[in-house]
Each structure stands twice: as structure tokens, then as C-alpha cells.
C-alpha positions in Angstrom: 56.3 99.4 118.4 57.1 103.1 118.9 59.8 102.9 116.3 57.2 102.5 113.6 56.2 106.2 113.8 59.7 107.7 113.7 60.6 109.6 110.6 63.4 108.1 108.6 66.5 110.2 108.6 67.5 111.3 105.1 71.2 111.3 104.7 72.8 114.4 103.3 75.1 114.5 100.4 78.7 115.6 100.8 77.9 118.9 99.0 75.1 119.6 101.5 77.3 118.8 104.5 80.1 121.0 103.2 77.7 123.9 102.4 76.1 123.7 105.8 79.5 123.7 107.5 80.3 127.2 106.1 80.0 130.0 108.7 77.6 132.4 106.8 74.2 132.2 105.2 71.9 134.5 103.3 68.4 133.9 102.1 66.4 135.5 99.3 63.1 134.6 97.7 61.9 134.1 94.1 58.6 133.5 92.4 57.6 129.9 92.8 58.7 127.3 90.3 58.5 123.6 90.7 61.7 121.9 91.9 62.0 120.0 88.6 61.8 123.2 86.6 64.3 125.0 88.8 66.8 122.0 88.6 66.3 121.7 84.9 67.2 125.3 84.3 70.1 125.2 86.7 71.6 122.0 85.2 71.6 123.7 81.8 73.2 126.9 83.0 73.7 128.2 86.6 73.4 131.7 85.4 69.8 131.0 84.5 69.0 131.9 88.1 69.3 135.5 86.9 66.1 135.0 84.9 64.2 134.0 88.0 61.8 136.7 89.3 62.6 138.1 92.7 59.7 138.4 95.2 59.2 140.2 98.5 58.7 137.6 101.2 56.2 139.8 103.0 54.1 140.2 99.9 53.8 136.5 99.0 54.3 134.4 102.0 51.9 131.6 100.8 54.3 130.1 98.2 57.8 131.0 97.1 61.2 129.6 96.1 63.7 130.2 98.8 67.3 130.5 97.8 69.8 129.9 100.6 73.4 130.9 100.1 76.1 129.2 102.3 79.5 131.0 102.1 82.8 131.9 103.6 83.3 135.4 105.0 85.7 136.3 102.2 83.3 134.7 99.6 86.1 132.2 98.6 83.6 129.4 98.7 79.9 129.9 97.9 77.1 127.3 97.6 73.4 127.7 97.1 70.2 125.6 97.2 66.6 126.3 96.3 63.7 125.1 98.4 60.0 125.4 97.5 58.1 126.7 100.4 54.3 126.9 100.8 52.8 128.5 104.0 56.4 128.6 105.4 56.7 124.8 105.2 59.3 123.1 102.9 58.0 121.1 99.9 61.2 119.8 98.4 64.6 121.3 97.4 67.1 121.2 94.6 70.6 119.8 95.0 73.3 122.1 96.3 75.3 123.9 93.7 78.7 125.6 94.0 78.9 129.0 92.4 81.4 131.8 92.3 81.2 135.1 94.2 80.4 137.0 91.0 77.2 135.1 90.4 76.2 135.5 94.1 76.8 139.3 93.7 74.7 139.4 90.5 71.8 137.5 92.2 71.9 139.7 95.2 71.9 142.9 93.0 68.4 141.8 91.8 67.3 142.4 95.4 69.0 145.7 95.7 71.8 144.2 97.9 75.4 144.8 97.1 78.4 142.8 98.4 82.0 144.1 98.3 84.1 141.5 96.6 
């Protein structure tokens, strides 16, 4: 009877498991897009993320696109995933993409952050 109300566990893909096993994470926020729009642009070209508009989390907490980077300390392996958040609650996410450290550096530069590669 009580098992009816349990949430079904959603299995993670191998990419998600690998990304989440990496030791470091970093999060940045962008203007909100639907998950379908974001995935469509990323499928065409991963560098299209550079066209997304950065946003200050404290200025627009109500709705934003959260980008989470998962990476090794030496940036030899970098993964990222976008998650649409509204009122700090998740409302879907893209698949996890593997990128190179140069693209991560370029994305973070949009936020005024520089990493030494």
C-alpha cells in the first residue's frame, strides 16, 4: 500500500554517472531557455553555448538555466549539463555533454572568471 506513493527512481545514463563521479564542479547561470531549445542548439554545435546570455543568479532567482560543469582538477575531462530552474526547483535538464577545457574556459570568461589551462 505504501509503495504506491514512492517516487520511481530514474536511472542515470552512463554519461551522467561518469560526470558525477568527477571530483570538481562549478555552476553558472544563463537566461532561461526551454530544455528543448537548449538541446537543439547544443546538438547542432556545442559552441552555441557561447551565444547564451549570462545572468546573475541574485538578480533573477525566479527562473534561469543552470549550467553545471563536472571536471577533473587538471581539466583533462570536462562534462556539462543544463538544468532549467524556476524558484530554485528543477524543471528538467539536458543530456550531459563532454566538452574540452578550451570551451569551458570560454564559457567561464563570459562570467568574468578565468581558469589557468
